[in-house]
All heavy atoms as TSV, in Angstrom:
chain	resi	resn	atom	element	x	y	z
A	1	MET	N	N	62.493	40.563	-90.974
A	1	MET	CA	C	61.480	41.330	-91.746
A	1	MET	C	C	62.087	42.455	-92.437
A	1	MET	O	O	63.037	42.953	-91.894
A	1	MET	CB	C	60.312	41.751	-90.805
A	1	MET	CG	C	59.164	42.327	-91.499
A	1	MET	SD	S	57.748	42.892	-90.589
A	1	MET	CE	C	57.701	41.942	-89.086
A	2	LEU	N	N	61.601	42.681	-93.627
A	2	LEU	CA	C	62.146	43.780	-94.373
A	2	LEU	C	C	61.738	45.001	-94.110
A	2	LEU	O	O	60.390	45.166	-93.885
A	2	LEU	CB	C	61.861	43.479	-95.885
A	2	LEU	CG	C	62.365	44.330	-97.010
A	2	LEU	CD1	C	63.915	44.227	-97.044
A	2	LEU	CD2	C	61.814	43.843	-98.358
A	3	TYR	N	N	62.534	46.143	-93.866
A	3	TYR	CA	C	62.093	47.366	-93.516
A	3	TYR	C	C	62.502	48.370	-94.568
A	3	TYR	O	O	63.638	48.757	-94.682
A	3	TYR	CB	C	62.700	47.899	-92.101
A	3	TYR	CG	C	62.205	47.029	-90.988
A	3	TYR	CD1	C	62.921	45.948	-90.521
A	3	TYR	CD2	C	60.947	47.429	-90.349
A	3	TYR	CE1	C	62.469	45.216	-89.400
A	3	TYR	CE2	C	60.514	46.530	-89.322
A	3	TYR	CZ	C	61.263	45.524	-88.895
A	3	TYR	OH	O	60.735	44.740	-87.831
A	4	THR	N	N	61.504	48.947	-95.355
A	4	THR	CA	C	61.617	49.868	-96.347
A	4	THR	C	C	60.516	50.914	-96.041
A	4	THR	O	O	59.688	50.701	-95.321
A	4	THR	CB	C	61.375	49.369	-97.680
A	4	THR	OG1	O	60.048	48.921	-97.898
A	4	THR	CG2	C	62.370	48.039	-97.993
A	5	PRO	N	N	60.627	52.068	-96.754
A	5	PRO	CA	C	59.524	53.099	-96.549
A	5	PRO	C	C	58.069	52.388	-96.842
A	5	PRO	O	O	57.253	52.791	-96.046
A	5	PRO	CB	C	59.987	54.108	-97.624
A	5	PRO	CG	C	61.423	54.106	-97.584
A	5	PRO	CD	C	61.695	52.630	-97.663
A	6	LEU	N	N	58.013	51.524	-97.883
A	6	LEU	CA	C	56.783	51.049	-98.180
A	6	LEU	C	C	56.330	49.968	-97.086
A	6	LEU	O	O	55.099	49.902	-96.759
A	6	LEU	CB	C	56.888	50.239	-99.506
A	6	LEU	CG	C	55.505	49.774	-100.014
A	6	LEU	CD1	C	54.529	50.888	-100.214
A	6	LEU	CD2	C	55.795	49.094	-101.393
A	7	THR	N	N	57.182	49.206	-96.608
A	7	THR	CA	C	56.835	48.250	-95.494
A	7	THR	C	C	56.438	48.798	-94.206
A	7	THR	O	O	55.653	48.367	-93.515
A	7	THR	CB	C	57.836	47.097	-95.447
A	7	THR	OG1	O	59.059	47.698	-94.941
A	7	THR	CG2	C	57.975	46.277	-96.606
A	8	LYS	N	N	57.161	49.945	-93.953
A	8	LYS	CA	C	56.875	50.750	-92.827
A	8	LYS	C	C	55.477	51.318	-92.799
A	8	LYS	O	O	54.832	51.404	-91.842
A	8	LYS	CB	C	57.962	51.908	-92.555
A	8	LYS	CG	C	59.245	51.267	-92.138
A	8	LYS	CD	C	60.297	52.362	-91.917
A	8	LYS	CE	C	61.630	51.787	-91.504
A	8	LYS	NZ	N	62.664	52.865	-91.446
A	9	LYS	N	N	54.988	51.805	-93.934
A	9	LYS	CA	C	53.791	52.379	-94.288
A	9	LYS	C	C	52.708	51.174	-94.052
A	9	LYS	O	O	51.679	51.363	-93.404
A	9	LYS	CB	C	53.736	52.921	-95.683
A	9	LYS	CG	C	52.480	53.836	-95.903
A	9	LYS	CD	C	52.621	54.362	-97.292
A	9	LYS	CE	C	51.744	55.419	-97.548
A	9	LYS	NZ	N	51.699	56.127	-98.876
A	10	ALA	N	N	53.036	50.072	-94.518
A	10	ALA	CA	C	52.069	48.852	-94.328
A	10	ALA	C	C	52.050	48.516	-92.966
A	10	ALA	O	O	50.867	48.146	-92.477
A	10	ALA	CB	C	52.620	47.883	-95.303
A	11	MET	N	N	53.088	48.633	-92.237
A	11	MET	CA	C	53.074	48.243	-90.867
A	11	MET	C	C	52.155	49.339	-90.020
A	11	MET	O	O	51.453	48.935	-89.090
A	11	MET	CB	C	54.408	48.184	-90.088
A	11	MET	CG	C	54.489	47.793	-88.739
A	11	MET	SD	S	56.084	47.618	-88.026
A	11	MET	CE	C	56.861	46.259	-88.950
A	12	LYS	N	N	52.264	50.629	-90.325
A	12	LYS	CA	C	51.476	51.537	-89.811
A	12	LYS	C	C	49.968	51.312	-89.852
A	12	LYS	O	O	49.163	51.345	-88.919
A	12	LYS	CB	C	51.954	52.983	-90.161
A	12	LYS	CG	C	50.979	54.046	-89.560
A	12	LYS	CD	C	51.547	55.457	-89.917
A	12	LYS	CE	C	50.739	56.524	-89.328
A	12	LYS	NZ	N	50.656	57.744	-90.011
A	13	LEU	N	N	49.630	50.973	-91.172
A	13	LEU	CA	C	48.130	50.627	-91.406
A	13	LEU	C	C	47.799	49.390	-90.675
A	13	LEU	O	O	46.660	49.483	-90.051
A	13	LEU	CB	C	47.980	50.484	-92.967
A	13	LEU	CG	C	46.555	50.083	-93.340
A	13	LEU	CD1	C	45.640	51.192	-93.053
A	13	LEU	CD2	C	46.436	49.600	-94.682
A	14	CYS	N	N	48.734	48.396	-90.607
A	14	CYS	CA	C	48.301	47.286	-89.888
A	14	CYS	C	C	47.967	47.504	-88.497
A	14	CYS	O	O	47.022	46.981	-87.847
A	14	CYS	CB	C	49.530	46.241	-90.081
A	14	CYS	SG	S	49.074	44.638	-89.432
A	15	PHE	N	N	48.815	48.252	-87.887
A	15	PHE	CA	C	48.565	48.593	-86.426
A	15	PHE	C	C	47.322	49.466	-86.187
A	15	PHE	O	O	46.584	49.223	-85.252
A	15	PHE	CB	C	49.879	49.356	-85.793
A	15	PHE	CG	C	50.883	48.478	-85.216
A	15	PHE	CD1	C	51.989	48.026	-86.146
A	15	PHE	CD2	C	50.939	47.935	-83.987
A	15	PHE	CE1	C	52.995	47.160	-85.577
A	15	PHE	CE2	C	51.831	47.199	-83.440
A	15	PHE	CZ	C	52.956	46.706	-84.327
A	16	GLU	N	N	47.139	50.323	-87.056
A	16	GLU	CA	C	45.880	51.120	-87.034
A	16	GLU	C	C	44.615	50.299	-87.154
A	16	GLU	O	O	43.670	50.486	-86.465
A	16	GLU	CB	C	45.858	52.274	-88.093
A	16	GLU	CG	C	46.998	53.296	-87.643
A	16	GLU	CD	C	47.022	54.412	-88.793
A	16	GLU	OE1	O	46.369	54.194	-89.854
A	16	GLU	OE2	O	47.933	55.237	-88.733
A	17	ALA	N	N	44.736	49.487	-88.143
A	17	ALA	CA	C	43.433	48.597	-88.465
A	17	ALA	C	C	43.168	47.578	-87.234
A	17	ALA	O	O	42.021	47.288	-87.072
A	17	ALA	CB	C	43.802	47.815	-89.739
A	18	HIS	N	N	44.127	47.224	-86.523
A	18	HIS	CA	C	43.987	46.171	-85.512
A	18	HIS	C	C	43.995	46.718	-84.184
A	18	HIS	O	O	44.153	45.924	-83.087
A	18	HIS	CB	C	44.964	44.938	-85.637
A	18	HIS	CG	C	44.805	44.272	-87.021
A	18	HIS	ND1	N	43.662	43.574	-87.332
A	18	HIS	CD2	C	45.599	44.131	-88.056
A	18	HIS	CE1	C	43.830	43.025	-88.473
A	18	HIS	NE2	N	44.982	43.504	-89.035
A	19	GLU	N	N	43.991	47.923	-84.020
A	19	GLU	CA	C	44.086	48.622	-82.658
A	19	GLU	C	C	42.905	48.194	-81.863
A	19	GLU	O	O	41.858	48.198	-82.190
A	19	GLU	CB	C	43.938	50.181	-82.772
A	19	GLU	CG	C	44.199	50.936	-81.545
A	19	GLU	CD	C	44.173	52.388	-81.721
A	19	GLU	OE1	O	44.077	52.903	-82.851
A	19	GLU	OE2	O	44.363	53.099	-80.652
A	20	GLY	N	N	43.321	47.639	-80.647
A	20	GLY	CA	C	42.367	47.124	-79.606
A	20	GLY	C	C	41.789	45.847	-79.786
A	20	GLY	O	O	41.184	45.205	-79.015
A	21	GLN	N	N	42.232	45.107	-81.033
A	21	GLN	CA	C	41.850	43.775	-81.332
A	21	GLN	C	C	42.615	42.757	-80.620
A	21	GLN	O	O	43.795	42.894	-80.555
A	21	GLN	CB	C	41.724	43.470	-82.787
A	21	GLN	CG	C	40.610	44.282	-83.488
A	21	GLN	CD	C	40.684	43.966	-85.041
A	21	GLN	OE1	O	41.739	43.446	-85.618
A	21	GLN	NE2	N	39.576	44.299	-85.684
A	22	VAL	N	N	42.092	41.793	-80.064
A	22	VAL	CA	C	42.760	40.642	-79.450
A	22	VAL	C	C	42.172	39.316	-79.909
A	22	VAL	O	O	41.057	39.236	-80.443
A	22	VAL	CB	C	42.770	40.599	-77.959
A	22	VAL	CG1	C	43.501	41.841	-77.390
A	22	VAL	CG2	C	41.249	40.687	-77.311
A	23	ASP	N	N	43.044	38.229	-79.924
A	23	ASP	CA	C	42.518	36.965	-80.361
A	23	ASP	C	C	41.945	36.288	-79.134
A	23	ASP	O	O	41.726	36.828	-78.029
A	23	ASP	CB	C	43.667	36.057	-81.053
A	23	ASP	CG	C	44.823	35.724	-80.083
A	23	ASP	OD1	O	44.550	35.922	-78.841
A	23	ASP	OD2	O	45.894	35.176	-80.548
A	24	LYS	N	N	41.459	34.973	-79.416
A	24	LYS	CA	C	40.868	34.248	-78.254
A	24	LYS	C	C	41.611	34.147	-77.098
A	24	LYS	O	O	41.128	34.037	-75.979
A	24	LYS	CB	C	40.411	32.945	-78.939
A	24	LYS	CG	C	39.286	32.940	-79.867
A	24	LYS	CD	C	38.894	31.452	-80.440
A	24	LYS	CE	C	38.050	31.665	-81.595
A	24	LYS	NZ	N	37.676	30.319	-82.060
A	25	ALA	N	N	43.020	34.046	-77.110
A	25	ALA	CA	C	43.867	33.952	-75.949
A	25	ALA	C	C	44.124	35.293	-75.350
A	25	ALA	O	O	44.846	35.418	-74.420
A	25	ALA	CB	C	45.184	33.275	-76.513
A	26	GLY	N	N	43.675	36.445	-76.042
A	26	GLY	CA	C	43.877	37.762	-75.524
A	26	GLY	C	C	45.141	38.450	-75.949
A	26	GLY	O	O	45.638	39.430	-75.503
A	27	ILE	N	N	45.867	37.842	-76.929
A	27	ILE	CA	C	46.994	38.309	-77.486
A	27	ILE	C	C	46.517	39.340	-78.587
A	27	ILE	O	O	45.696	39.124	-79.275
A	27	ILE	CB	C	47.886	37.191	-78.030
A	27	ILE	CG1	C	48.247	36.234	-77.043
A	27	ILE	CG2	C	49.050	37.754	-78.876
A	27	ILE	CD1	C	48.845	34.989	-77.473
A	28	PRO	N	N	47.269	40.470	-78.587
A	28	PRO	CA	C	46.978	41.554	-79.676
A	28	PRO	C	C	46.984	40.784	-81.133
A	28	PRO	O	O	47.848	40.128	-81.512
A	28	PRO	CB	C	48.073	42.588	-79.618
A	28	PRO	CG	C	48.571	42.421	-78.118
A	28	PRO	CD	C	48.357	40.892	-77.780
A	29	TYR	N	N	45.872	41.062	-81.864
A	29	TYR	CA	C	45.773	40.499	-83.127
A	29	TYR	C	C	46.801	40.783	-84.082
A	29	TYR	O	O	47.117	40.061	-85.020
A	29	TYR	CB	C	44.344	40.621	-83.698
A	29	TYR	CG	C	44.111	39.751	-84.947
A	29	TYR	CD1	C	43.720	38.466	-84.795
A	29	TYR	CD2	C	44.270	40.324	-86.168
A	29	TYR	CE1	C	43.622	37.684	-85.999
A	29	TYR	CE2	C	44.149	39.436	-87.351
A	29	TYR	CZ	C	43.694	38.152	-87.227
A	29	TYR	OH	O	43.624	37.466	-88.260
A	30	VAL	N	N	47.263	42.118	-83.937
A	30	VAL	CA	C	48.314	42.506	-84.937
A	30	VAL	C	C	49.509	41.649	-85.021
A	30	VAL	O	O	50.230	41.504	-86.035
A	30	VAL	CB	C	48.744	43.932	-84.512
A	30	VAL	CG1	C	49.640	43.886	-83.276
A	30	VAL	CG2	C	49.356	44.648	-85.683
A	31	ASN	N	N	49.744	40.719	-83.933
A	31	ASN	CA	C	50.840	39.724	-84.039
A	31	ASN	C	C	50.749	38.761	-85.185
A	31	ASN	O	O	51.632	38.363	-85.690
A	31	ASN	CB	C	50.875	39.070	-82.709
A	31	ASN	CG	C	51.355	39.796	-81.651
A	31	ASN	OD1	O	51.903	41.062	-81.819
A	31	ASN	ND2	N	51.454	39.406	-80.373
A	32	HIS	N	N	49.407	38.486	-85.525
A	32	HIS	CA	C	49.235	37.468	-86.737
A	32	HIS	C	C	49.861	38.013	-87.906
A	32	HIS	O	O	50.660	37.259	-88.563
A	32	HIS	CB	C	47.821	37.037	-86.755
A	32	HIS	CG	C	47.507	36.133	-87.821
A	32	HIS	ND1	N	47.888	35.014	-88.164
A	32	HIS	CD2	C	46.823	36.513	-89.097
A	32	HIS	CE1	C	47.487	34.519	-89.242
A	32	HIS	NE2	N	46.860	35.476	-89.851
A	33	PRO	N	N	49.429	39.139	-88.470
A	33	PRO	CA	C	49.966	39.556	-89.715
A	33	PRO	C	C	51.368	39.908	-89.632
A	33	PRO	O	O	52.108	39.608	-90.736
A	33	PRO	CB	C	49.092	40.726	-90.127
A	33	PRO	CG	C	48.454	41.199	-88.921
A	33	PRO	CD	C	48.278	40.018	-88.058
A	34	LEU	N	N	51.938	40.251	-88.686
A	34	LEU	CA	C	53.420	40.481	-88.418
A	34	LEU	C	C	54.007	39.272	-88.495
A	34	LEU	O	O	55.223	39.128	-89.113
A	34	LEU	CB	C	53.613	41.355	-87.194
A	34	LEU	CG	C	52.986	42.608	-87.030
A	34	LEU	CD1	C	53.418	43.377	-85.766
A	34	LEU	CD2	C	53.454	43.580	-88.347
A	35	HIS	N	N	53.612	38.160	-87.961
A	35	HIS	CA	C	54.219	36.919	-87.903
A	35	HIS	C	C	54.269	36.359	-89.516
A	35	HIS	O	O	55.312	35.940	-89.882
A	35	HIS	CB	C	53.422	35.878	-86.992
A	35	HIS	CG	C	54.041	34.509	-87.152
A	35	HIS	ND1	N	55.251	34.182	-86.570
A	35	HIS	CD2	C	53.581	33.374	-87.712
A	35	HIS	CE1	C	55.501	32.846	-86.878
A	35	HIS	NE2	N	54.299	32.442	-87.566
A	36	VAL	N	N	53.183	36.539	-90.144
A	36	VAL	CA	C	53.102	36.102	-91.550
A	36	VAL	C	C	54.084	36.929	-92.306
A	36	VAL	O	O	54.848	36.364	-93.153
A	36	VAL	CB	C	51.724	36.194	-92.155
A	36	VAL	CG1	C	51.691	35.903	-93.611
A	36	VAL	CG2	C	50.648	35.322	-91.358
A	37	ALA	N	N	54.241	38.229	-91.984
A	37	ALA	CA	C	55.077	39.051	-92.899
A	37	ALA	C	C	56.610	38.748	-92.624
A	37	ALA	O	O	57.458	38.732	-93.472
A	37	ALA	CB	C	54.970	40.511	-92.327
A	38	GLU	N	N	56.936	38.044	-91.371
A	38	GLU	CA	C	58.280	37.569	-91.103
A	38	GLU	C	C	58.638	36.379	-91.927
A	38	GLU	O	O	59.810	36.010	-92.097
A	38	GLU	CB	C	58.481	37.246	-89.694
A	38	GLU	CG	C	58.393	38.441	-88.715
A	38	GLU	CD	C	58.367	38.173	-87.329
A	38	GLU	OE1	O	58.110	36.970	-86.961
A	38	GLU	OE2	O	58.863	39.080	-86.486
A	39	GLN	N	N	57.581	35.658	-92.449
A	39	GLN	CA	C	57.735	34.362	-93.193
A	39	GLN	C	C	58.033	34.494	-94.561
A	39	GLN	O	O	58.366	33.546	-95.209
A	39	GLN	CB	C	56.538	33.407	-92.879
A	39	GLN	CG	C	56.222	33.223	-91.435
A	39	GLN	CD	C	57.350	32.668	-90.605
A	39	GLN	OE1	O	58.066	31.637	-90.807
A	39	GLN	NE2	N	57.721	33.353	-89.427
A	40	VAL	N	N	57.628	35.677	-95.166
A	40	VAL	CA	C	57.762	35.790	-96.618
A	40	VAL	C	C	58.980	36.646	-96.976
A	40	VAL	O	O	59.655	37.343	-96.169
A	40	VAL	CB	C	56.355	36.460	-97.138
A	40	VAL	CG1	C	55.198	35.690	-96.906
A	40	VAL	CG2	C	56.384	37.965	-96.547
A	41	GLU	N	N	59.285	36.608	-98.265
A	41	GLU	CA	C	60.424	37.289	-98.759
A	41	GLU	C	C	60.009	38.497	-99.706
A	41	GLU	O	O	59.087	38.118	-100.616
A	41	GLU	CB	C	61.405	36.360	-99.381
A	41	GLU	CG	C	62.054	35.446	-98.393
A	41	GLU	CD	C	63.115	34.473	-99.135
A	41	GLU	OE1	O	63.648	34.989	-100.131
A	41	GLU	OE2	O	63.422	33.510	-98.613
A	42	GLY	N	N	60.778	39.491	-99.614
A	42	GLY	CA	C	60.459	40.587	-100.598
A	42	GLY	C	C	59.496	41.616	-100.238
A	42	GLY	O	O	58.808	41.546	-99.102
A	43	GLU	N	N	59.681	42.786	-100.596
A	43	GLU	CA	C	58.967	44.076	-100.142
A	43	GLU	C	C	57.462	43.903	-100.556
A	43	GLU	O	O	56.669	44.194	-99.652
A	43	GLU	CB	C	59.467	45.281	-100.932
A	43	GLU	CG	C	58.778	46.594	-100.465
A	43	GLU	CD	C	59.403	47.797	-101.249
A	43	GLU	OE1	O	59.470	47.754	-102.425
A	43	GLU	OE2	O	59.736	48.776	-100.393
A	44	HIS	N	N	57.083	43.495	-101.621
A	44	HIS	CA	C	55.705	43.448	-101.979
A	44	HIS	C	C	54.921	42.332	-101.163
A	44	HIS	O	O	53.931	42.446	-100.712
A	44	HIS	CB	C	55.435	43.286	-103.393
A	44	HIS	CG	C	55.985	44.354	-104.240
A	44	HIS	ND1	N	56.575	44.390	-105.384
A	44	HIS	CD2	C	55.513	45.716	-104.023
A	44	HIS	CE1	C	56.849	45.592	-105.766
A	44	HIS	NE2	N	56.232	46.425	-105.021
A	45	ALA	N	N	55.652	41.180	-100.972
A	45	ALA	CA	C	55.128	40.022	-100.160
A	45	ALA	C	C	54.838	40.470	-98.719
A	45	ALA	O	O	53.808	40.122	-97.998
A	45	ALA	CB	C	55.991	38.724	-100.390
A	46	THR	N	N	55.942	41.235	-98.152
A	46	THR	CA	C	55.815	41.707	-96.881
A	46	THR	C	C	54.610	42.667	-96.588
A	46	THR	O	O	53.845	42.550	-95.641
A	46	THR	CB	C	57.080	42.408	-96.384
A	46	THR	OG1	O	58.203	41.489	-96.564
A	46	THR	CG2	C	57.192	42.977	-95.063
A	47	CYS	N	N	54.396	43.461	-97.498
A	47	CYS	CA	C	53.309	44.456	-97.467
A	47	CYS	C	C	52.041	43.696	-97.581
A	47	CYS	O	O	51.169	44.015	-96.924
A	47	CYS	CB	C	53.431	45.498	-98.715
A	47	CYS	SG	S	54.796	46.656	-98.458
A	48	ALA	N	N	51.856	42.630	-98.589
A	48	ALA	CA	C	50.671	42.008	-98.854
A	48	ALA	C	C	50.352	41.237	-97.397
A	48	ALA	O	O	49.037	41.252	-97.050
A	48	ALA	CB	C	50.874	40.976	-99.956
A	49	ALA	N	N	51.290	40.729	-96.797
A	49	ALA	CA	C	50.879	39.993	-95.472
A	49	ALA	C	C	50.385	40.867	-94.553
A	49	ALA	O	O	49.478	40.612	-93.735
A	49	ALA	CB	C	52.283	39.396	-95.019
A	50	LYS	N	N	50.867	42.247	-94.405
A	50	LYS	CA	C	50.334	43.113	-93.400
A	50	LYS	C	C	49.117	43.685	-93.850
A	50	LYS	O	O	48.111	43.993	-93.081
A	50	LYS	CB	C	51.416	44.363	-93.387
A	50	LYS	CG	C	52.720	43.802	-92.725
A	50	LYS	CD	C	53.718	44.910	-92.657
A	50	LYS	CE	C	54.997	44.378	-92.113
A	50	LYS	NZ	N	56.049	45.439	-92.273
A	51	TYR	N	N	48.911	43.882	-95.191
A	51	TYR	CA	C	47.601	44.473	-95.706
A	51	TYR	C	C	46.458	43.566	-95.702
A	51	TYR	O	O	45.328	43.959	-95.448
A	51	TYR	CB	C	47.826	45.059	-97.148
A	51	TYR	CG	C	48.531	46.280	-97.195
A	51	TYR	CD1	C	49.425	46.591	-98.259
A	51	TYR	CD2	C	48.298	47.448	-96.432
A	51	TYR	CE1	C	49.965	47.794	-98.449
A	51	TYR	CE2	C	48.966	48.674	-96.370
A	51	TYR	CZ	C	49.783	48.796	-97.489
A	51	TYR	OH	O	50.489	49.984	-97.664
A	52	ALA	N	N	46.685	42.431	-95.888
A	52	ALA	CA	C	45.602	41.335	-96.034
A	52	ALA	C	C	44.591	41.364	-94.875
A	52	ALA	O	O	43.364	41.502	-95.173
A	52	ALA	CB	C	46.210	39.849	-96.306
A	53	GLU	N	N	45.046	41.236	-93.795
A	53	GLU	CA	C	44.252	41.311	-92.624
A	53	GLU	C	C	43.675	42.628	-92.272
A	53	GLU	O	O	42.500	42.891	-91.792
A	53	GLU	CB	C	44.872	40.677	-91.346
A	53	GLU	CG	C	45.112	39.267	-91.468
A	53	GLU	CD	C	43.854	38.366	-91.552
A	53	GLU	OE1	O	42.760	38.752	-90.977
A	53	GLU	OE2	O	43.968	37.361	-92.160
A	54	ALA	N	N	44.523	43.685	-92.428
A	54	ALA	CA	C	44.145	45.121	-92.245
A	54	ALA	C	C	42.990	45.402	-93.148
A	54	ALA	O	O	42.000	46.164	-92.623
A	54	ALA	CB	C	45.336	46.055	-92.496
A	55	LEU	N	N	42.931	45.118	-94.356
A	55	LEU	CA	C	41.751	45.395	-95.360
A	55	LEU	C	C	40.522	44.873	-94.860
A	55	LEU	O	O	39.456	45.604	-94.712
A	55	LEU	CB	C	42.154	45.116	-96.699
A	55	LEU	CG	C	43.398	45.809	-97.351
A	55	LEU	CD1	C	43.564	45.208	-98.701
A	55	LEU	CD2	C	42.911	47.348	-97.434
A	56	SER	N	N	40.561	43.642	-94.400
A	56	SER	CA	C	39.397	42.920	-93.991
A	56	SER	C	C	38.837	43.624	-92.602
A	56	SER	O	O	37.685	43.818	-92.324
A	56	SER	CB	C	39.461	41.565	-93.886
A	56	SER	OG	O	40.522	41.150	-92.839
A	57	ALA	N	N	39.823	43.984	-91.814
A	57	ALA	CA	C	39.509	44.663	-90.541
A	57	ALA	C	C	38.787	46.024	-90.786
A	57	ALA	O	O	37.880	46.364	-90.060
A	57	ALA	CB	C	40.767	44.859	-89.573
A	58	LEU	N	N	39.447	46.612	-91.595
A	58	LEU	CA	C	38.822	48.075	-92.032
A	58	LEU	C	C	37.545	47.993	-92.722
A	58	LEU	O	O	36.634	48.885	-92.497
A	58	LEU	CB	C	39.866	48.881	-92.872
A	58	LEU	CG	C	41.169	49.267	-92.103
A	58	LEU	CD1	C	42.114	49.868	-93.099
A	58	LEU	CD2	C	40.843	50.252	-90.889
A	59	ALA	N	N	37.283	46.995	-93.499
A	59	ALA	CA	C	36.022	46.859	-94.237
A	59	ALA	C	C	34.816	46.289	-93.345
A	59	ALA	O	O	33.777	46.684	-93.565
A	59	ALA	CB	C	36.274	45.825	-95.391
A	60	GLY	N	N	35.355	45.552	-92.289
A	60	GLY	CA	C	34.357	44.901	-91.428
A	60	GLY	C	C	33.773	45.738	-90.416
A	60	GLY	O	O	32.812	45.982	-89.883
């Protein structure tokens, strides 16, 4: 995964948005967007992967 000031900021928001959330198996939900972020290339794609789920979590 790419670590830049921007991606670190996205990671912080991702953790904040998914704090206390778990999936059906009881695994912290934050693992999902982090796994997706590991699969993409580039700073903006990495941030988008982290932000996508965080935005829906914060809106809901």
